[in-house]
N, C-alpha and C positions, 0 to 999 in steps of 0.2 A: 720440498722433495718432489718437484714436478717430474724430474727425470725418472724417478722410480715408478711413479704412476704411469708414465708413458711406457716404461718397460713392461709393467704388468699387463697393460692393455694390449700391447703388441703380442705378448705371449698367449693371451686369451684368443686373439684372432688366429694365431698360428695353430692352436689346438682345433679351432673350428675348420680351418682349411684341411688339416690332416684327417679329421673325422670324415669330411666329404670324400677324400681320396680312399680311405680305408673301406667305407661303406659302398661306394659306387664304382670305383675305377681300378682297384688293385688286381682284379681278375681279368682285365682286358689285355689283349695282346698288342695294343698300340703302345709299345714300350717308349718310343721317343716322345709321344704326347704325355705319357705319365711322367717322364723326366721333366718336360717343360712345365707341367702343372705343379710339381713339387718345388721347382726352383722359383716359379712365379709366386707360390704361396709364401715363401720366405721373404721375398721383396715386398709383396703387397701387405703382409702383416705389419711391417714397420712403416709403411707409407700411409696406410689408412688412418691411424690415430691422429695425424696432423692435418687431415682433411675434414671438411664439414660441408653440410648443405644448408646455406643460409635461409633458403625458402621454407625450411621446416621449423625454424625458430619463430616464436611469437613476436609480433611487431611491437616495438617499444614506442609508445605514443609520447609526444613531447609534453613536458610538465611545465605548467605556467607557475612562475614564482610570484607569490603575492606577499607584499609587505604587511606585517601585522604587528600589533603591540597588545600587551595585556597588563592589567593591574590587578594584583591580588592582595587581599587583606589578610590572607591566612599565612603566607610565607613570602619572604624575599630571598632570592637566590643570588649568590655571588660566585663567580668562577675564580679559582685560585690556581694558576699554573704552577706546577711543582717540577723541579728538575731532579730526576732520580738517577743515581749512578747506575751504570750498567751492571746487571746481575752477573754473578760468577757462572761460568758454563757448568751445566748439569748434564751428566750422561743419562740419556733416555733410551727407551727401547727402540726408538727409530734409529738412534746412533748404532745400537747393537745390530740391527738388521743390515744397515749399510756396511758395517765392518765384516759381517759374515759373508755378505755378497761379494765384497772386494777380495776377501781371502779365497773364496772358491774360484773366482775368475783368475786370480793370480796363479793358483795351483795348476789349473788347466792350461794356462798360457805357458808355464814352465815345461809341462809335459809335452806340449806341441813343439816347443823349441828344441827339446832334447831329441825327439824323433826326427826332426828335420836335420839336426846336426849329425845323427847317426847315418842318415841317407847320404848326406854330403860327404862323409868320410868314405863311404862305399864307392862314390863316383870318382874319388881321387886315386885312380889306378893308372898304371903306365900303359899307354897304347890301347885304349878301349876300342872295341870293334865298332865301325860305323857302317850303317847300311841305309842309305837314303837320308831321311829326316830323323832318324833315331840312332841311339848308341846302345850297343850291346856290351854288358859288363858280365863277365863270367866269374862266378863265385866258386873257388876251389873247394873240393871235398864237401859239396853241399847238394842237396836234392830239392831246393826251393826254386820258385819262379814267380816273379811279380814285376810290375811296371809302375813307374812314377814319372808323369809328364813324358819327356822324350827319352827316358832311360829305361832299358829293359834288362832286368837282373835275372840270370838263370844259372843254376848250379851245374857243375860238371857231371854230376851223377844222375841228372834227369834223363829219363828215357823218352823216346818219341818227342824230342825237343821241337821238331818242325811244327807239329800241330799246336804245341803250347805257344810257340812264338806267334803263329797266326792269331791265336786267341788274344794274346796281350797286345798285338798291334792294333786291334780294334779299339781297345781302351786308349791307346796313345793317339790314334787318329781322331777320335771323337772327344778328346780333352776331358776324359772322365776324372782325371786327377784334379782339375780345377773345381769340379763339383765337390769333391771330398774336402779340399782345403777351405772352400767357402762354408761348408757345413761345420767344419772344425772351428772356424772363427765364430760362427753363430753359436756353437756349443759353449764357447768361452763366455759369451755375453749372456746366454740363456741357460746356464748350466743347471739351474734349479727346475727347469721345465722338462718333464719326462718325454713330452711329445717331440722335442728336438732330437732325442736319441732314436725314437721310433722312426722319425722322418729320415735320418741319416742311414739307418738300417734298410729302409725301403728303397732309398736311392741306390745303395750298393746292390740290392737285388736287381733293380732295373738295369744297372750297368752290366751285370753278368748275363741277364736275359738278352740284352742287345748283342753282346759279343757271341753268345752261343747261337743266336739266330743267324748272325752273319756267317759263322762257320758252317752251320747246318745247311745253308742255302747256297754255298759256294763250291759244291762238288762233293760234299760229304753228306750222306743221308743221316737222318736223325737217329736211327737205331745204331749205326756204327759209331756216331759221335757219343751217344749215351754210353756205349760199352767202353769207349775210350775214357770217359769221365770216371766210370766206376773203377777201371783198372789203374787210374792215377789219382786215387783219392787219398793216398797215404803220404803225400809229400808234406814238407814243412811250409807253414804260412809265413808271409813276410810281415812288414810293419803294418799297423792298423790304418795308416794314412796312405797305403798303397793298394793296388789291385792284385791280390794274390790268386794265382790259378788254383792252388790247393786250399780250398775252403770247404771243410767237411760239413759245416753247419748249413751251407746253401746247396749242397750236392743234391739232396732229394727234391727240393723245389725246382732246381734247374732242369732236372730230368723230367719232372711233371710238366713244366712249361714248354719243354721241347715238343712234347706230344699233345699239348693243349690245342684244341680246335681254334683256328683263327677267328677273331671277332669280326662281325659283319660291318658293313659300311655305316649302318644306322647307329652303331655303337659310338661313332665319333660324336654324335650329338650330346652324349653324356658329358663331354668336356665343356659344354656350355654351362655346366653347373657352376663354374667359377663366376659367371655374371651375377646370378641372384645372391650368391654368397657375398660378393663384393658390395652389392647394393644394400643388403641387410646390415652388413658390418658398417657401412658408411652412415646409414641411418642411426645405428647404435652409437657411433662416434659423435653424432650431432646431438642426440636427445638423451642418451643414457649416461653420459659421462660429463661431469662438470670439471672443466679444465681450462688452462690458459695457454696451452701449446697447440690449439687448433688454428694454425697459421694460414692454411690454404682453404679458401671458400670457393668451391667450384661452381656453386649455383647461388650467388648472393641474392638477397631480397631487394627488389627495386621499389623503393618507396616513392610516393608522389611528393614532389617538392612543394612545401606549403607556401612558398613565395611566388609560385607560378601565377601569372595574371590570368584570370578566367576570361574566356572569349565569349562574346555574345553570339548566340545562335539565331539566325534570321529565318523565320518560317513564313513563306509566302502563301497567303490564303486569298485567292481572287485578287483583289486590288489593295489588300492591307498587309502591312508588315508588322509582325508581333516580335518585339524584342523583350526577353525576360528582364526583370529589374536586376540591377547589380546586387551581389551579395552584400550583407551588412559588413561594415569594417570590423576587423578583429579588435577585441579589447586591448588596450595598452598593457604591456607587460610591466609589472611592478617588481622591483627587486629589493631584497633586504640589503641595506647598506651597513657595513661594519666599519668601525674606526680604523684608521691607518695603523699599520704595524709599528711596533716599537723599534726605534733606531738608536742603538747605544753609541756613545762616542768611542773613538779608538785612540790608542797611544801612538806616538810617532812611528812605532814599529809595526802597527797594524793589528794590535790585539784589542778587541772590545773590552770595555770595563764599565763598572757602575760604582758610585760612591754613596755612602750613607754615614750620618754622624750628626754632631751638633757642635756649636761654638757658644760658650758662655763665659763672660768675664775674661775674655782674652785667651781662654783655654779651649782646646778643641780635641775631640776624639773622633777620628775618621776611620771608617772601615771600607776597604776597596775590594771589589770582586773582579778578578781577571779571568776572562774566558779564553780557553785554548782554542786552537784551530780545529781540533777534533770534537768540540762541543762541551768538554769538561770544564770545570771552573774551580777556583780556589780563592779563599778569602784571606786578607791580610789586615791586621789591626795596627794603626799607627803607633799607639802607645805600647803595644806588646811585641812589635816586630823586632827581630834581632838584627845585628849588623849584616849577617849573611842574607836575611830576607830583603833588607833594603838594597843590598848589592845586586841580588837576583832580580828585583823589580826594575832596577835602573838599567842593568846590562842586557837582560834577556827581553824584557817587555818594554823598556823605555818609559817607565812610569816613576814619578817622584811625588810623594805626598805633598799636597798644598799646605800652606800655613793655616788657612781657614777653609771651611767647607764651602764649596761652590754651590750656591743655591740656583735652582732653575728659574728662568724668568716667569713672571705670572702670565696667565693666559689673557688675551685681549678681551675687553668687556664686550658683551653682545650688543649688536645694533638695536636701537630702540624700535619697537614694533610700529608698523605704519598706522595701526588703528588706534593709537593712543589719543585721548581727547585733548591733551595739551602737550606742548613741546617743552622739554626740560631745558633749563639754562645750562650753560657750560659748567663743568666741575671747577671747583676752587682748588688750586694746587698750592700747597704750603711747603716751599722748598727749604725753609730754615728750621723745620721741625716744630714750629710753634703751633699750638692747637687753638683753633678759632672757638668762639663761644658755642656752647652746645645748641643745636637746633631743637626747636620744640617738637614734641612727638605729634605727628599728624593724626588728626581724628577724621573720621569719614564725613566731613562737612563740605567736600568739594573744593577746598582751598588748595592752591598749588604748593607742593612740598618745597622746602629749601633745597638748594643745590647740594649734592653729596660732596664730601671731603675725601680726596684721594691722597693717601700718605705714601711717601716713598719707601717706608719700611714694611709695606704690606706685600708679602711674597707668598704666593700659594704654591703648593706642590702640584705636579701634573696629575691629571685624572688617572685612576687605576688602569693598568693595561688590560685590554681584552685578551681572551685566550685565543691563540693562533694555532693552526695546525689541522691535521686530519680529524681531530676529535671535536671540532667546533660545533657541528650540527648535532652530534651525539650528546655533548654536554648540555647544549641549549635545550634539547628535548627532554633530557632526564631532569634537569632543574625545573622545567615547566610542569612536568607531570608527577613528580614525586610529592607526596602529601605528608606533611609533618603530623605524626599521630596526635590525635586530640588528647588522649590521656597523658602523653608526654608534655604537651603544652600546659595542661591544667596543673601538673605536678612539677613544673619547671625542670624537666628532665632533658639533658643534652646527651649526645653520644655520637657514635660513628659506626659505619658499616663498610667493610671491604668486600667487594663482589668480584669473583673470578668468572669471566665470561669467555666463550669460545667463538672465534670467527671461522666460518667455513670458507670454501674456495670461492664463494660468491661475495666475500667480504661482508657477510651478514652475521648477526648474532644467532647462533644455533642453540646455545645452552648457557645458563647462568646459575651460579650457586654461591652461597655465603662462604667467603674465605675467612673473615674475622668479623666479630661484632661485639659491641659493648653492651647491648641490650636487645633481647629478642623482639621487642615491640617495634623496632625500626626495620626488621628484616622484610616483612611482607610488602610494605609500600615500595621499597627499593627494588625487590625482585620483580614486582608487577610493572614498574616503570621501565626497567631494562628489557624484560622479555617482550613488552609491547612496542619496543623501538623497531621499526621496519626499514630504517635507512641502512646505508652502507658506510663502512669505515675502511679507508684505503690503507690497510695494513695486511701483512702476510697472514695466512691462515695459522691459527694457533690459539693458545690461551693467554689472556691479558687480565689485568686487575684494574679496578677503579674504586676510589674512595668517596664516600658520601658522608659529610659532616652535618649533624643536626645540632645547630648552635643557638643559644639563647643570648640575645643582645643585652637582656636585663641583668645577666649574671656572668659577665665575661671572666671574672676572677676565678670562678669555680667551674668553668666550662670544661667538662671531661672530653668533649669532642676534639680538643687539641691533641690528644694522645694519638690520633690517627697519623700525624706527621711522621712519627718514628715507626709506626706499624707499616706505613706504606713503603718506607725504605726497605723493609724486609721482604715485601711481596714481589714476585717476578713480573716483568713486563708491565710495569705500572703505567697507566694512561694519564693519571692526574687525580685531583681532588675537586669535588663539587660541594659547595656549602649551601645547606638549606637552613634559613634563619627563621625562627619562630615568629609569627605575626609579621605585620609590616614593622618598619623600624619604629619602635616604641621607646620613648624616654619618659620616665616617671621619677622625679627627683625624690619623692616621698619614699621612705624605707617601707613603712607598712602601707597596704592598699587603702585608698580613700574610703571613708565610711559610706555605706549604702544610702543613697539619697532617694527621696520620694520620686516616683516616676515623672511627676510634673515639673521637678526641679532640675532634671538632667537636660543639659543643653549642649549641642554640638554645632560648632561653626567651622566651615571648610573654605579653603581657597585653593585654586589651581594655578600653576605657573607653567605655561607652555615652554617649549624649547627655545623659542625666539623672543621670549619676554624676560624682562628684568625690572619688576616694579621696585620702587624705593621703599615702601612701607606697607605692611599688612598687619591689621589688628583683629585678633580673634579671641573672644571671651577674656579680654583684659590682657592678653599676651601680644606683644608687638614684635614683629619680625622686620628688621630694617637693615638697609645697606649702610646707614650712617652710624659710625661708632661714636657714642656719647663720650663727653669728657669724664674722666675718672671712672671709666667703665670697669666694673668688676664682674668677671665671668662667673655667674651663678647658674647659667644655663648652657646647653651645648652650643657650639659654633656650627653654622651651616655653610656649606659651599654648594650652591645650586647652579648647575651648568657653568661652573667656573667663577661665579660671583660670590663674594663673601657676605654673609648675613649674620646679624647679631639678634639674639632673642632677649627681649627686655620684659621684665615683669616677674613678680613673685608667684610661683606656682604652689598654692596651698591646696586647692581642690580641683586643679586642672591636670589633665593628661595630654601631653603634646605628642602627636603621631605624624609620621611621614610615610609616603609611598612614592616610588619612582618606577617608571616603565622600563628604562634601559638598565641602570645599575645603581646600587646603593652600597656604599662601603662605610663602615663605622670604625673610627679610631678612638679607642677609649683607654687602652693600656699600653699602646705602642709609643714609647718615649721618643724614639727617633722621629716618627711621623709628627707627633705633637710638638716637638722642639722646633720644627720648621714654621709652625704657626704662631709660636710665642705663647705668652700667658693667657691670651684670649681663649685658648683651647684647653685650659686645664680641666674643664668639665667634659671634654670629649669633642670630637668633630665628626660631622656627618657629610659625606660626599654624595650628592644626589644628581643624577643625569637623566635627561629625557623629560617627559611630562610629569611634573612633581605635584603631589597633593599634600597640603598641610591642613591638619585638623586639630582643634582643641576641644576636648570633651570636659565640660564643667559638671561637677557632681553636687553643686550647691551654690551658695553665694560666692560671687567673684570678688577676690581681694583687690582693693583699689590702692 
């Protein structure tokens, strides 16, 4: 509602200008200067809000963007973009204010049009009298007299009409009717401001003072003219948008001003008051109001270009030339790199779509999501779609369900690192589906591992999409700073919190409160993280909501934090959902916790895999992580996909706990049948997607099973 803010600011300035007139200028006899001041006040009040002085604003220093990464053992965060249907419109008090304002403006506009129409009817008389540049219209059986632009209306019963006509001709020649129409239009726009009515009344007074002064100085003395005004004070007044000679309310003031002592020449300096008023209001427009409509910067701040090449200053001292050393080079700017945005395929008719499903024993169940041009979407299931749905998909969107699910191509394997001690032989490709003999498990004795076996049926799903949009920086910071409560981790408690936050006109968070919550112990860390966020969000000012899920990977079946998905659909202006996962990704196949081992028997072995590395085998405390799938492999441990490469975990975990941590993102598929169906039976114990710098650790609580 920037236009309403602009209107309120302009009316505030109008009140300041009129206060200056009322306190310092209204008793001066320079009536023409008073008229100019009031008209200038109306124009300046609406021009100053769009102007600013850039030199008064603080200088914004350039910010150096530094790439950083972090690894946390307390929590792993995952961004889940959520498409929320637009909320139904809700009538607010702001809508009520706008409706009341428009209603008042419409009423005054209709009243003005009616008055103009009545005057127009009076001008439609046969053979009006014409005298020079004005027309005289005689009103039969009336004792009124008034003027409107070039028309002079006078009744046939008016006495001493010649003097009245001279008075009204002053109004016509000086275009006083234009001032009245101008203030009438301002009154329609600013009908709620009492100062506009006071300004219009003062302007009418000035018009009468000017006309009376012209008559009193053109051959008629002030005393005679005052007697004439008193003797003709009982006539009828004309329309409120005209200049009526018979105005009883102004009669006393007109007679007083006729006999008022003329203001001296130095009194003209008072009209310079408009300059400091304009300067003060211009500073207020720059500093006191936070707005987006300050389009004109009449004094911009001239900052020094950082890329200007410094010049060497040569100082001559007798026979030596001293040149100061050049400044040190600026440090290189590092930038955070985000993955490329998701590009969905489109139908022949240009509608983006996405498919999900599975194919097993020749049977398939496919679900397609069609995205409309306006951003909305709708899902269709192949086995549940009606004939009308199939016809709609084909005719409107140009989509036909495929016979089998189209699987995405696997990502290319990473290039081997340059610092590897040995060169790997080329992979062995088995085109006919036959499985070669199983390679021996590599032990850390320095021997060269056998070549990996690449199967044509190995198809990996693409990595999880990063969150895109204006909330990226906000989500990243909240996920980094939100702390999973220690008591909740100890008692295996999951939950969710929905926070309602307010964006001000500077696109910053000014307030935050709990909208919905499953457990009060999650409220404090979420509010602390959101209120400490000092960045900006490029959205309109207003109230928004964001959901934070506190999820436990060890107990996905009973994770109550999933209830937030339905709750967020009910919340207005939803930004999305942030998932805070307890601990690093921890997988422990044993149902009960391992027995407490003596301190000297606890052993932890770790290994790190950088982004550009892809080792064949890693053995930690009896557990082997390998790229080579053994023959007759039975999935008893989770499947790993590290930076796009599939790894198998081999070994019986009796007293071991297998932990993972990733710097970029970590996604767990444990109960998602659609996602696991793409990986096949190797992922029946779950699949972990790890990206960035990955750390694998195996904690042994006693003797290692061989």
